[in-house]
DRENPA-3360 file (N, C-alpha, C; in nm, 2 decimals, always signed):
BEGIN
1 = MPPLSAYL = +11.46/+7.76/+8.35/+11.32/+7.81/+8.35/+11.31/+7.92/+8.45 ~ +11.24/+8.03/+8.41/+11.22/+8.14/+8.51/+11.14/+8.10/+8.62 ~ +11.16/+8.16/+8.74/+11.08/+8.12/+8.86/+10.94/+8.16/+8.84 ~ +10.85/+8.10/+8.92/+10.71/+8.12/+8.91/+10.68/+8.27/+8.95 ~ +10.76/+8.33/+9.04/+10.73/+8.46/+9.08/+10.74/+8.56/+8.96 ~ +10.83/+8.53/+8.87/+10.84/+8.62/+8.75/+10.72/+8.62/+8.66 ~ +10.67/+8.49/+8.64/+10.54/+8.48/+8.56/+10.43/+8.54/+8.64 ~ +10.42/+8.53/+8.77/+10.31/+8.59/+8.85/+10.32/+8.74/+8.84;
9 = ALHVAVAL = +10.44/+8.80/+8.85/+10.45/+8.94/+8.84/+10.41/+8.99/+8.70 ~ +10.44/+8.92/+8.60/+10.41/+8.95/+8.46/+10.25/+8.96/+8.45 ~ +10.19/+8.85/+8.49/+10.04/+8.84/+8.48/+9.97/+8.95/+8.56 ~ +10.02/+8.97/+8.68/+9.96/+9.07/+8.77/+9.97/+9.21/+8.70 ~ +10.09/+9.24/+8.65/+10.11/+9.37/+8.58/+10.01/+9.38/+8.46 ~ +9.99/+9.28/+8.38/+9.90/+9.29/+8.27/+9.76/+9.30/+8.32 ~ +9.72/+9.23/+8.42/+9.59/+9.24/+8.48/+9.56/+9.38/+8.53 ~ +9.67/+9.44/+8.59/+9.65/+9.58/+8.64/+9.64/+9.68/+8.53;
17 = FGLAGLFG = +9.71/+9.66/+8.41/+9.69/+9.74/+8.30/+9.54/+9.73/+8.25 ~ +9.49/+9.61/+8.25/+9.35/+9.59/+8.21/+9.25/+9.65/+8.30 ~ +9.29/+9.65/+8.43/+9.20/+9.70/+8.54/+9.19/+9.86/+8.52 ~ +9.29/+9.92/+8.47/+9.29/+10.07/+8.45/+9.17/+10.11/+8.37 ~ +9.13/+10.03/+8.27/+9.01/+10.07/+8.19/+8.89/+10.09/+8.27 ~ +8.87/+10.02/+8.38/+8.75/+10.03/+8.46/+8.73/+10.16/+8.53 ~ +8.85/+10.23/+8.55/+8.84/+10.36/+8.61/+8.77/+10.46/+8.53 ~ +8.77/+10.44/+8.39/+8.69/+10.53/+8.31/+8.55/+10.53/+8.33;
25 = KWLTLPPF = +8.50/+10.42/+8.40/+8.35/+10.41/+8.44/+8.33/+10.46/+8.58 ~ +8.43/+10.43/+8.67/+8.42/+10.46/+8.81/+8.43/+10.61/+8.84 ~ +8.51/+10.68/+8.76/+8.54/+10.82/+8.78/+8.45/+10.90/+8.69 ~ +8.39/+11.01/+8.75/+8.30/+11.10/+8.68/+8.38/+11.21/+8.61 ~ +8.51/+11.22/+8.64/+8.59/+11.33/+8.58/+8.61/+11.31/+8.43 ~ +8.63/+11.42/+8.36/+8.66/+11.41/+8.21/+8.79/+11.34/+8.19 ~ +8.81/+11.28/+8.07/+8.94/+11.21/+8.05/+9.06/+11.29/+8.07 ~ +9.06/+11.42/+8.03/+9.17/+11.51/+8.06/+9.22/+11.51/+8.20;
33 = AIVAGRAG = +9.12/+11.52/+8.29/+9.15/+11.52/+8.43/+9.20/+11.39/+8.49 ~ +9.13/+11.28/+8.44/+9.17/+11.15/+8.48/+9.32/+11.12/+8.44 ~ +9.35/+11.15/+8.32/+9.49/+11.12/+8.28/+9.59/+11.21/+8.34 ~ +9.56/+11.34/+8.36/+9.65/+11.43/+8.43/+9.68/+11.38/+8.57 ~ +9.57/+11.34/+8.64/+9.59/+11.28/+8.78/+9.67/+11.15/+8.78 ~ +9.63/+11.06/+8.69/+9.70/+10.93/+8.68/+9.85/+10.95/+8.65 ~ +9.88/+11.03/+8.54/+10.02/+11.05/+8.50/+10.10/+11.12/+8.61 ~ +10.04/+11.23/+8.67/+10.11/+11.30/+8.77/+10.15/+11.22/+8.89;
41 = IAALALAG = +10.05/+11.14/+8.94/+10.07/+11.05/+9.06/+10.18/+10.95/+9.03 ~ +10.17/+10.89/+8.91/+10.26/+10.79/+8.87/+10.40/+10.84/+8.85 ~ +10.42/+10.97/+8.80/+10.55/+11.03/+8.78/+10.61/+11.05/+8.92 ~ +10.53/+11.10/+9.02/+10.59/+11.12/+9.15/+10.63/+10.99/+9.21 ~ +10.56/+10.89/+9.20/+10.59/+10.76/+9.25/+10.72/+10.71/+9.19 ~ +10.73/+10.72/+9.05/+10.85/+10.67/+8.98/+10.97/+10.75/+9.02 ~ +10.95/+10.88/+9.04/+11.07/+10.97/+9.08/+11.12/+10.93/+9.22 ~ +11.02/+10.89/+9.31/+11.06/+10.84/+9.44/+11.14/+10.72/+9.43;
49 = VLVLQRRS = +11.11/+10.63/+9.34/+11.18/+10.50/+9.32/+11.33/+10.53/+9.28 ~ +11.34/+10.62/+9.18/+11.48/+10.66/+9.13/+11.56/+10.73/+9.24 ~ +11.49/+10.81/+9.32/+11.57/+10.88/+9.43/+11.62/+10.77/+9.53 ~ +11.53/+10.68/+9.57/+11.57/+10.58/+9.66/+11.68/+10.49/+9.61 ~ +11.69/+10.48/+9.47/+11.79/+10.40/+9.41/+11.92/+10.48/+9.39 ~ +11.91/+10.61/+9.42/+12.02/+10.71/+9.41/+12.07/+10.72/+9.26 ~ +11.97/+10.72/+9.17/+12.00/+10.73/+9.03/+11.96/+10.87/+8.98 ~ +12.04/+10.93/+8.90/+12.01/+11.06/+8.84/+11.92/+11.04/+8.72;
57 = FRPTAALA = +11.84/+11.14/+8.70/+11.75/+11.13/+8.58/+11.72/+11.28/+8.53 ~ +11.74/+11.29/+8.40/+11.73/+11.42/+8.34/+11.63/+11.41/+8.22 ~ +11.54/+11.51/+8.20/+11.45/+11.51/+8.09/+11.52/+11.55/+7.96 ~ +11.46/+11.51/+7.85/+11.51/+11.55/+7.72/+11.39/+11.59/+7.63 ~ +11.41/+11.67/+7.53/+11.31/+11.71/+7.44/+11.23/+11.59/+7.38 ~ +11.31/+11.49/+7.34/+11.25/+11.37/+7.28/+11.15/+11.30/+7.37 ~ +11.19/+11.29/+7.50/+11.10/+11.23/+7.60/+10.98/+11.32/+7.62 ~ +10.99/+11.45/+7.61/+10.88/+11.54/+7.62/+10.78/+11.52/+7.51;
65 = RNGIVLAI = +10.83/+11.50/+7.39/+10.74/+11.47/+7.28/+10.67/+11.34/+7.30 ~ +10.74/+11.24/+7.36/+10.68/+11.11/+7.39/+10.56/+11.13/+7.49 ~ +10.59/+11.22/+7.59/+10.49/+11.25/+7.69/+10.36/+11.30/+7.63 ~ +10.37/+11.39/+7.52/+10.26/+11.44/+7.45/+10.18/+11.33/+7.39 ~ +10.25/+11.24/+7.32/+10.19/+11.13/+7.25/+10.12/+11.04/+7.36 ~ +10.18/+11.02/+7.47/+10.12/+10.93/+7.58/+9.99/+11.00/+7.63 ~ +10.00/+11.13/+7.64/+9.88/+11.20/+7.69/+9.76/+11.18/+7.59 ~ +9.79/+11.19/+7.46/+9.68/+11.17/+7.36/+9.63/+11.03/+7.37;
73 = HWVTFFEA = +9.72/+10.93/+7.38/+9.69/+10.79/+7.39/+9.59/+10.76/+7.50 ~ +9.63/+10.81/+7.62/+9.54/+10.78/+7.74/+9.41/+10.86/+7.74 ~ +9.41/+10.98/+7.69/+9.29/+11.06/+7.68/+9.19/+10.99/+7.59 ~ +9.24/+10.95/+7.47/+9.15/+10.88/+7.37/+9.10/+10.75/+7.42 ~ +9.19/+10.68/+7.50/+9.15/+10.55/+7.56/+9.04/+10.56/+7.65 ~ +9.05/+10.66/+7.75/+8.94/+10.68/+7.84/+8.81/+10.74/+7.78 ~ +8.83/+10.81/+7.67/+8.71/+10.86/+7.60/+8.64/+10.75/+7.53 ~ +8.71/+10.65/+7.48/+8.65/+10.54/+7.42/+8.57/+10.46/+7.52;
81 = IRVSSVAT = +8.62/+10.45/+7.64/+8.55/+10.37/+7.74/+8.43/+10.46/+7.79 ~ +8.44/+10.59/+7.80/+8.34/+10.68/+7.85/+8.21/+10.67/+7.76 ~ +8.24/+10.67/+7.62/+8.12/+10.67/+7.53/+8.07/+10.54/+7.50 ~ +8.14/+10.43/+7.53/+8.09/+10.30/+7.50/+8.10/+10.20/+7.62 ~ +8.20/+10.11/+7.62/+8.22/+10.01/+7.73/+8.36/+9.99/+7.74 ~ +8.40/+9.92/+7.86/+8.54/+9.89/+7.88/+8.59/+9.79/+7.77 ~ +8.50/+9.69/+7.73/+8.55/+9.60/+7.63/+8.58/+9.67/+7.50 ~ +8.49/+9.76/+7.46/+8.51/+9.83/+7.33/+8.64/+9.91/+7.33;
89 = GLLGYATF = +8.66/+9.98/+7.44/+8.78/+10.06/+7.45/+8.91/+9.98/+7.45 ~ +8.90/+9.87/+7.53/+9.02/+9.78/+7.53/+9.05/+9.72/+7.40 ~ +8.94/+9.67/+7.33/+8.96/+9.61/+7.20/+9.01/+9.70/+7.09 ~ +8.96/+9.83/+7.10/+9.01/+9.93/+7.01/+9.16/+9.95/+7.03 ~ +9.20/+9.97/+7.15/+9.34/+9.99/+7.18/+9.42/+9.87/+7.14 ~ +9.36/+9.75/+7.16/+9.44/+9.62/+7.13/+9.47/+9.60/+6.98 ~ +9.42/+9.69/+6.90/+9.46/+9.68/+6.76/+9.59/+9.74/+6.73 ~ +9.66/+9.79/+6.83/+9.79/+9.86/+6.81/+9.89/+9.78/+6.73;
97 = PLFVLVVE = +9.90/+9.65/+6.73/+10.00/+9.58/+6.65/+9.99/+9.61/+6.50 ~ +9.86/+9.63/+6.45/+9.84/+9.67/+6.31/+9.91/+9.80/+6.29 ~ +9.89/+9.90/+6.38/+9.94/+10.03/+6.36/+10.09/+10.04/+6.37 ~ +10.15/+9.94/+6.46/+10.29/+9.93/+6.46/+10.35/+9.90/+6.33 ~ +10.28/+9.80/+6.26/+10.33/+9.77/+6.12/+10.32/+9.88/+6.03 ~ +10.21/+9.96/+6.04/+10.20/+10.08/+5.95/+10.30/+10.18/+5.98 ~ +10.32/+10.21/+6.10/+10.42/+10.32/+6.14/+10.56/+10.28/+6.10 ~ +10.59/+10.15/+6.13/+10.73/+10.10/+6.09/+10.74/+10.11/+5.94;
105 = RFLLGRPF = +10.64/+10.08/+5.86/+10.65/+10.08/+5.72/+10.68/+10.22/+5.66 ~ +10.61/+10.32/+5.72/+10.63/+10.46/+5.67/+10.74/+10.53/+5.73 ~ +10.78/+10.50/+5.86/+10.89/+10.57/+5.92/+11.02/+10.50/+5.91 ~ +11.02/+10.37/+5.90/+11.14/+10.29/+5.90/+11.16/+10.22/+5.77 ~ +11.06/+10.22/+5.68/+11.07/+10.15/+5.56/+11.07/+10.00/+5.57 ~ +11.02/+9.94/+5.67/+11.02/+9.80/+5.69/+10.91/+9.73/+5.61 ~ +10.94/+9.63/+5.53/+10.84/+9.57/+5.44/+10.74/+9.48/+5.52 ~ +10.63/+9.46/+5.46/+10.53/+9.36/+5.52/+10.58/+9.22/+5.48;
113 = NRDRLATA = +10.56/+9.12/+5.57/+10.58/+8.98/+5.54/+10.46/+8.90/+5.57 ~ +10.47/+8.77/+5.56/+10.35/+8.69/+5.58/+10.28/+8.71/+5.72 ~ +10.36/+8.71/+5.82/+10.31/+8.73/+5.96/+10.25/+8.86/+5.97 ~ +10.31/+8.96/+5.91/+10.26/+9.10/+5.93/+10.12/+9.11/+5.85 ~ +10.11/+9.05/+5.74/+9.99/+9.05/+5.67/+9.88/+8.97/+5.74 ~ +9.92/+8.86/+5.81/+9.82/+8.79/+5.89/+9.77/+8.87/+6.00 ~ +9.86/+8.95/+6.06/+9.82/+9.04/+6.17/+9.72/+9.14/+6.12 ~ +9.74/+9.20/+6.01/+9.65/+9.30/+5.95/+9.52/+9.24/+5.92;
121 = VLVVAGIV = +9.51/+9.12/+5.86/+9.39/+9.06/+5.83/+9.31/+9.03/+5.96 ~ +9.37/+8.97/+6.06/+9.30/+8.94/+6.18/+9.25/+9.06/+6.25 ~ +9.32/+9.17/+6.26/+9.28/+9.29/+6.32/+9.16/+9.35/+6.25 ~ +9.17/+9.36/+6.11/+9.06/+9.41/+6.03/+8.93/+9.33/+6.05 ~ +8.95/+9.20/+6.05/+8.84/+9.11/+6.07/+8.77/+9.13/+6.21 ~ +8.86/+9.15/+6.31/+8.81/+9.17/+6.44/+8.73/+9.30/+6.45 ~ +8.77/+9.40/+6.38/+8.70/+9.53/+6.38/+8.57/+9.52/+6.31 ~ +8.57/+9.45/+6.20/+8.44/+9.43/+6.12/+8.34/+9.35/+6.21;
129 = VLVPSVSL = +8.39/+9.25/+6.28/+8.30/+9.17/+6.37/+8.24/+9.26/+6.48 ~ +8.32/+9.35/+6.53/+8.28/+9.43/+6.64/+8.18/+9.54/+6.60 ~ +8.19/+9.59/+6.48/+8.10/+9.70/+6.44/+7.96/+9.65/+6.40 ~ +7.86/+9.69/+6.48/+7.72/+9.65/+6.45/+7.66/+9.72/+6.33 ~ +7.70/+9.85/+6.31/+7.65/+9.93/+6.20/+7.74/+10.04/+6.18 ~ +7.75/+10.09/+6.05/+7.84/+10.20/+6.02/+7.76/+10.33/+6.04 ~ +7.76/+10.37/+6.17/+7.69/+10.49/+6.21/+7.75/+10.55/+6.33 ~ +7.79/+10.68/+6.33/+7.84/+10.74/+6.45/+7.74/+10.76/+6.56;
137 = QDSIVRGL = +7.62/+10.73/+6.53/+7.52/+10.74/+6.64/+7.53/+10.62/+6.73 ~ +7.60/+10.51/+6.68/+7.61/+10.39/+6.76/+7.73/+10.41/+6.86 ~ +7.70/+10.38/+6.98/+7.81/+10.40/+7.09/+7.93/+10.31/+7.06 ~ +7.91/+10.19/+7.01/+8.02/+10.10/+6.99/+8.11/+10.16/+6.88 ~ +8.05/+10.21/+6.77/+8.13/+10.27/+6.66/+8.21/+10.39/+6.71 ~ +8.15/+10.47/+6.79/+8.22/+10.59/+6.85/+8.33/+10.55/+6.94 ~ +8.30/+10.45/+7.03/+8.40/+10.40/+7.12/+8.52/+10.33/+7.05 ~ +8.48/+10.26/+6.94/+8.59/+10.19/+6.86/+8.67/+10.29/+6.79;
145 = AWGLVSAF = +8.61/+10.40/+6.74/+8.69/+10.51/+6.67/+8.79/+10.57/+6.76 ~ +8.74/+10.61/+6.88/+8.84/+10.66/+6.98/+8.95/+10.56/+7.02 ~ +8.91/+10.43/+7.03/+9.00/+10.33/+7.06/+9.11/+10.31/+6.95 ~ +9.07/+10.33/+6.83/+9.17/+10.32/+6.72/+9.27/+10.43/+6.72 ~ +9.22/+10.55/+6.76/+9.31/+10.66/+6.78/+9.41/+10.63/+6.89 ~ +9.36/+10.58/+7.00/+9.44/+10.54/+7.11/+9.54/+10.43/+7.07 ~ +9.50/+10.34/+6.98/+9.59/+10.23/+6.93/+9.70/+10.29/+6.85 ~ +9.67/+10.39/+6.76/+9.76/+10.45/+6.67/+9.87/+10.53/+6.75;
153 = TFALLAVR = +9.83/+10.61/+6.85/+9.92/+10.68/+6.92/+10.01/+10.59/+7.01 ~ +9.95/+10.48/+7.06/+10.04/+10.39/+7.13/+10.14/+10.32/+7.04 ~ +10.10/+10.29/+6.92/+10.20/+10.23/+6.82/+10.31/+10.33/+6.79 ~ +10.27/+10.46/+6.78/+10.37/+10.57/+6.75/+10.47/+10.58/+6.87 ~ +10.41/+10.57/+6.99/+10.49/+10.58/+7.11/+10.59/+10.46/+7.12 ~ +10.54/+10.34/+7.08/+10.62/+10.22/+7.09/+10.74/+10.23/+6.99 ~ +10.72/+10.27/+6.87/+10.82/+10.28/+6.77/+10.92/+10.39/+6.81 ~ +10.88/+10.50/+6.86/+10.97/+10.61/+6.91/+11.05/+10.57/+7.03;
161 = SRAFAQVY = +10.99/+10.48/+7.11/+11.06/+10.45/+7.24/+11.17/+10.34/+7.22 ~ +11.17/+10.28/+7.10/+11.28/+10.18/+7.08/+11.42/+10.23/+7.09 ~ +11.44/+10.35/+7.04/+11.57/+10.41/+7.04/+11.61/+10.45/+7.18 ~ +11.51/+10.50/+7.26/+11.54/+10.54/+7.40/+11.57/+10.42/+7.49 ~ +11.52/+10.30/+7.46/+11.55/+10.19/+7.54/+11.70/+10.15/+7.55 ~ +11.77/+10.20/+7.44/+11.92/+10.17/+7.44/+12.00/+10.27/+7.53 ~ +11.93/+10.38/+7.57/+12.00/+10.49/+7.63/+11.95/+10.51/+7.78 ~ +11.82/+10.50/+7.80/+11.76/+10.53/+7.93/+11.71/+10.40/+7.99;
169 = APTEIALW = +11.71/+10.40/+8.13/+11.65/+10.29/+8.20/+11.49/+10.30/+8.18 ~ +11.42/+10.18/+8.18/+11.28/+10.18/+8.15/+11.20/+10.27/+8.26 ~ +11.25/+10.27/+8.38/+11.18/+10.35/+8.48/+11.20/+10.49/+8.45 ~ +11.31/+10.53/+8.41/+11.34/+10.67/+8.37/+11.25/+10.72/+8.25 ~ +11.24/+10.63/+8.15/+11.15/+10.66/+8.04/+11.01/+10.68/+8.09 ~ +10.96/+10.59/+8.17/+10.82/+10.59/+8.22/+10.80/+10.72/+8.30 ~ +10.90/+10.75/+8.38/+10.89/+10.87/+8.47/+10.86/+11.00/+8.38 ~ +10.95/+11.02/+8.29/+10.94/+11.15/+8.21/+10.82/+11.15/+8.12;
177 = QNAFAAAV = +10.79/+11.03/+8.06/+10.67/+11.03/+7.98/+10.55/+11.06/+8.06 ~ +10.54/+11.01/+8.18/+10.42/+11.04/+8.26/+10.42/+11.19/+8.31 ~ +10.54/+11.24/+8.34/+10.55/+11.37/+8.39/+10.51/+11.47/+8.28 ~ +10.56/+11.45/+8.16/+10.53/+11.55/+8.06/+10.38/+11.53/+8.01 ~ +10.33/+11.41/+8.02/+10.19/+11.39/+7.99/+10.10/+11.47/+8.09 ~ +10.14/+11.46/+8.22/+10.06/+11.53/+8.32/+10.07/+11.68/+8.30 ~ +10.20/+11.73/+8.27/+10.22/+11.88/+8.25/+10.14/+11.93/+8.13 ~ +10.13/+11.85/+8.02/+10.05/+11.89/+7.91/+9.90/+11.90/+7.94;
185 = LVPFAAWG = +9.85/+11.81/+8.02/+9.71/+11.80/+8.04/+9.66/+11.89/+8.16 ~ +9.74/+11.93/+8.24/+9.70/+12.01/+8.36/+9.62/+12.13/+8.31 ~ +9.66/+12.21/+8.22/+9.58/+12.33/+8.17/+9.44/+12.29/+8.12 ~ +9.43/+12.18/+8.05/+9.30/+12.13/+8.00/+9.21/+12.08/+8.12 ~ +9.28/+12.01/+8.21/+9.20/+11.97/+8.33/+9.15/+12.09/+8.41 ~ +9.24/+12.19/+8.42/+9.20/+12.31/+8.50/+9.09/+12.38/+8.43 ~ +9.09/+12.38/+8.30/+8.99/+12.45/+8.22/+8.85/+12.40/+8.24 ~ +8.84/+12.26/+8.27/+8.71/+12.20/+8.30/+8.69/+12.21/+8.45;
193 = GDAWDLVT = +8.69/+12.33/+8.50/+8.69/+12.35/+8.65/+8.56/+12.30/+8.71 ~ +8.44/+12.31/+8.63/+8.31/+12.27/+8.69/+8.31/+12.12/+8.73 ~ +8.39/+12.04/+8.66/+8.39/+11.90/+8.69/+8.46/+11.88/+8.82 ~ +8.56/+11.96/+8.86/+8.63/+11.94/+8.98/+8.54/+11.97/+9.10 ~ +8.44/+12.05/+9.08/+8.35/+12.08/+9.19/+8.27/+11.96/+9.25 ~ +8.26/+11.86/+9.16/+8.19/+11.74/+9.20/+8.28/+11.63/+9.25 ~ +8.41/+11.66/+9.26/+8.50/+11.55/+9.30/+8.49/+11.52/+9.45 ~ +8.48/+11.40/+9.49/+8.47/+11.36/+9.63/+8.61/+11.29/+9.67;
201 = LHELGLLV = +8.62/+11.27/+9.80/+8.74/+11.20/+9.85/+8.75/+11.06/+9.79 ~ +8.63/+11.00/+9.77/+8.63/+10.87/+9.71/+8.70/+10.87/+9.57 ~ +8.66/+10.97/+9.49/+8.72/+10.98/+9.35/+8.87/+11.01/+9.36 ~ +8.91/+11.10/+9.45/+9.05/+11.13/+9.47/+9.12/+11.00/+9.50 ~ +9.06/+10.92/+9.59/+9.12/+10.79/+9.62/+9.14/+10.70/+9.50 ~ +9.04/+10.70/+9.42/+9.04/+10.62/+9.29/+9.16/+10.67/+9.20 ~ +9.18/+10.80/+9.19/+9.29/+10.85/+9.11/+9.42/+10.81/+9.17 ~ +9.43/+10.81/+9.30/+9.56/+10.76/+9.36/+9.58/+10.61/+9.33;
209 = VLGLLCTA = +9.48/+10.53/+9.34/+9.49/+10.39/+9.31/+9.53/+10.37/+9.17 ~ +9.46/+10.45/+9.08/+9.49/+10.44/+8.93/+9.64/+10.47/+8.91 ~ +9.69/+10.58/+8.97/+9.82/+10.62/+8.94/+9.93/+10.53/+9.00 ~ +9.90/+10.49/+9.13/+10.00/+10.40/+9.20/+9.99/+10.26/+9.16 ~ +9.87/+10.20/+9.16/+9.86/+10.06/+9.14/+9.86/+10.02/+9.00 ~ +9.78/+10.09/+8.92/+9.76/+10.05/+8.77/+9.86/+10.11/+8.68 ~ +9.95/+10.20/+8.73/+10.05/+10.27/+8.65/+10.19/+10.24/+8.70 ~ +10.22/+10.30/+8.82/+10.36/+10.29/+8.87/+10.39/+10.15/+8.91;
217 = LAHTLFIH = +10.30/+10.08/+8.99/+10.33/+9.95/+9.03/+10.33/+9.85/+8.91 ~ +10.23/+9.87/+8.82/+10.22/+9.78/+8.71/+10.34/+9.78/+8.62 ~ +10.39/+9.91/+8.59/+10.51/+9.92/+8.51/+10.63/+9.86/+8.58 ~ +10.64/+9.88/+8.72/+10.75/+9.82/+8.79/+10.75/+9.67/+8.79 ~ +10.63/+9.61/+8.81/+10.62/+9.46/+8.80/+10.66/+9.41/+8.66 ~ +10.61/+9.48/+8.56/+10.63/+9.44/+8.43/+10.78/+9.44/+8.39 ~ +10.85/+9.55/+8.43/+10.99/+9.57/+8.41/+11.07/+9.46/+8.49 ~ +11.03/+9.44/+8.61/+11.09/+9.34/+8.69/+11.08/+9.20/+8.63;
225 = SLHRVTAH = +10.97/+9.17/+8.57/+10.95/+9.03/+8.51/+11.04/+9.01/+8.39 ~ +11.08/+9.12/+8.32/+11.16/+9.11/+8.20/+11.30/+9.07/+8.23 ~ +11.34/+9.08/+8.36/+11.47/+9.03/+8.40/+11.48/+8.87/+8.40 ~ +11.36/+8.81/+8.40/+11.35/+8.67/+8.42/+11.29/+8.60/+8.30 ~ +11.19/+8.66/+8.23/+11.12/+8.60/+8.12/+11.17/+8.67/+7.99 ~ +11.15/+8.60/+7.88/+11.19/+8.66/+7.75/+11.09/+8.77/+7.71 ~ +11.14/+8.85/+7.62/+11.06/+8.96/+7.57/+10.94/+8.90/+7.49 ~ +10.97/+8.79/+7.42/+10.86/+8.73/+7.35/+10.75/+8.68/+7.44;
233 = TASVVAAL = +10.78/+8.61/+7.55/+10.68/+8.57/+7.65/+10.61/+8.69/+7.70 ~ +10.68/+8.80/+7.73/+10.62/+8.92/+7.79/+10.52/+8.97/+7.69 ~ +10.55/+8.97/+7.56/+10.47/+9.03/+7.45/+10.34/+8.95/+7.44 ~ +10.35/+8.81/+7.45/+10.23/+8.73/+7.44/+10.14/+8.75/+7.56 ~ +10.20/+8.76/+7.68/+10.11/+8.78/+7.79/+10.05/+8.92/+7.79 ~ +10.12/+9.02/+7.74/+10.07/+9.15/+7.73/+9.95/+9.16/+7.63 ~ +9.95/+9.07/+7.54/+9.83/+9.06/+7.44/+9.70/+9.02/+7.52 ~ +9.72/+8.97/+7.64/+9.60/+8.92/+7.71/+9.54/+9.04/+7.79;
241 = EPVYGIAL = +9.59/+9.16/+7.78/+9.54/+9.27/+7.85/+9.39/+9.29/+7.83 ~ +9.33/+9.29/+7.71/+9.19/+9.31/+7.69/+9.11/+9.19/+7.75 ~ +9.17/+9.07/+7.75/+9.10/+8.95/+7.81/+9.08/+8.98/+7.96 ~ +9.19/+9.02/+8.03/+9.18/+9.05/+8.17/+9.09/+9.16/+8.20 ~ +9.10/+9.27/+8.12/+9.01/+9.39/+8.13/+8.86/+9.35/+8.12 ~ +8.83/+9.27/+8.01/+8.69/+9.24/+7.99/+8.64/+9.15/+8.10 ~ +8.72/+9.06/+8.15/+8.68/+8.97/+8.26/+8.65/+9.05/+8.39 ~ +8.74/+9.15/+8.42/+8.73/+9.23/+8.53/+8.60/+9.32/+8.52;
249 = AAWLLGEI = +8.58/+9.37/+8.40/+8.46/+9.46/+8.38/+8.33/+9.37/+8.40 ~ +8.33/+9.25/+8.36/+8.22/+9.16/+8.38/+8.19/+9.14/+8.52 ~ +8.30/+9.12/+8.60/+8.29/+9.09/+8.74/+8.26/+9.21/+8.82 ~ +8.33/+9.32/+8.80/+8.31/+9.44/+8.89/+8.21/+9.54/+8.84 ~ +8.18/+9.54/+8.71/+8.09/+9.64/+8.65/+7.96/+9.58/+8.60 ~ +7.96/+9.45/+8.59/+7.84/+9.38/+8.53/+7.83/+9.39/+8.38 ~ +7.94/+9.43/+8.31/+7.94/+9.45/+8.17/+7.97/+9.31/+8.10 ~ +7.87/+9.24/+8.07/+7.88/+9.10/+8.02/+7.90/+9.11/+7.87;
257 = PGPRTLAG = +8.01/+9.07/+7.81/+8.03/+9.08/+7.67/+7.94/+8.98/+7.59 ~ +7.88/+9.03/+7.48/+7.80/+8.95/+7.39/+7.88/+8.86/+7.30 ~ +7.82/+8.78/+7.22/+7.89/+8.69/+7.12/+7.98/+8.77/+7.02 ~ +7.92/+8.88/+6.97/+8.00/+8.97/+6.88/+8.13/+9.02/+6.94 ~ +8.12/+9.07/+7.07/+8.24/+9.12/+7.13/+8.34/+9.01/+7.16 ~ +8.29/+8.89/+7.20/+8.38/+8.78/+7.22/+8.45/+8.74/+7.09 ~ +8.38/+8.73/+6.98/+8.44/+8.69/+6.86/+8.54/+8.80/+6.81 ~ +8.51/+8.92/+6.82/+8.60/+9.03/+6.79/+8.73/+9.02/+6.87;
265 = AALIVSAA = +8.71/+9.00/+7.00/+8.82/+8.99/+7.10/+8.91/+8.87/+7.06 ~ +8.85/+8.76/+7.02/+8.94/+8.64/+6.98/+9.02/+8.68/+6.86 ~ +8.97/+8.74/+6.76/+9.04/+8.78/+6.64/+9.15/+8.88/+6.67 ~ +9.12/+8.98/+6.75/+9.22/+9.09/+6.78/+9.33/+9.04/+6.87 ~ +9.30/+8.96/+6.97/+9.40/+8.90/+7.06/+9.49/+8.80/+6.98 ~ +9.43/+8.73/+6.89/+9.51/+8.64/+6.80/+9.60/+8.72/+6.72 ~ +9.56/+8.83/+6.67/+9.65/+8.92/+6.59/+9.77/+8.97/+6.67 ~ +9.74/+9.00/+6.80/+9.85/+9.05/+6.88/+9.95/+8.94/+6.91;
273 = IVATRREP = +9.90/+8.81/+6.92/+9.99/+8.70/+6.95/+10.07/+8.67/+6.82 ~ +10.00/+8.67/+6.70/+10.07/+8.65/+6.58/+10.18/+8.75/+6.56 ~ +10.16/+8.88/+6.60/+10.26/+8.98/+6.58/+10.38/+8.96/+6.66 ~ +10.38/+8.87/+6.76/+10.50/+8.84/+6.84/+10.57/+8.72/+6.80 ~ +10.52/+8.65/+6.70/+10.58/+8.52/+6.66/+10.73/+8.53/+6.62 ~ +10.76/+8.63/+6.54/+10.90/+8.64/+6.49/+10.97/+8.76/+6.56 ~ +10.89/+8.85/+6.61/+10.96/+8.97/+6.67/+10.87/+9.02/+6.78 ~ +10.92/+9.03/+6.90/+10.84/+9.08/+7.01/+10.80/+9.22/+6.99;
281 = VAAV = +10.67/+9.25/+7.02/+10.62/+9.39/+7.00/+10.69/+9.48/+7.11 ~ +10.76/+9.58/+7.06/+10.83/+9.67/+7.15/+10.74/+9.75/+7.24 ~ +10.61/+9.75/+7.20/+10.52/+9.84/+7.27/+10.50/+9.79/+7.42 ~ +10.52/+9.66/+7.44/+10.51/+9.62/+7.58/+10.61/+9.68/+7.67;
% end
């Protein structure tokens, strides 16, 4: 049986991933700037880890393309939270197992089976429960729409990353994906120069915490736990990310989820767990 420290590291990592969503409310910067800062700080921290380990690391064009996908994923994720709530953004993103099935079907030709169909049904049911009305004027609908884009790009990133996992160390993959994501977004962040005029030392500190604690450290803890726990266990715990995020938002932001949100969360989290029954979700 894996030691308690491995399970603790795993749950802390997933809780930190969920905590990242709260920064979309704490920071007044636009999503482009938030993600550019987060990814840049995380890349520098991960590069420092590899240097201390005396390991070489070289970028590739494929990892650069992954960095672009990661940038889109994070920008749409924070936009979902900005226009709605932390819960809505997290639950929109948490539908990614459905999109993994779709991407694998069209890119890899993998057929649907009973578990895959159950995942799809649960995700769709969760979305239906979450949507109060079919109108883009509704903040929940707009937030969920951005969250679904975030989920799709994360699924695409997960499927693309499977091949890299056989060639590169996880820390190296995370480093270059973050570095390229930051490089892509810096021009967009600089373009919104007016927003930077309002930045305080407090917000810069929040960006550092987001990049170091919720990105670099969270990934490091998660990877460390995989040496002791199975990928299946890690996948199931990772499905709890919206649960941790919603709980933290209720505690730290006062965003108390209503019955509709809780019901949708139960269905979507159940879908993520079902998706790991026969095959761990590579996205974790």
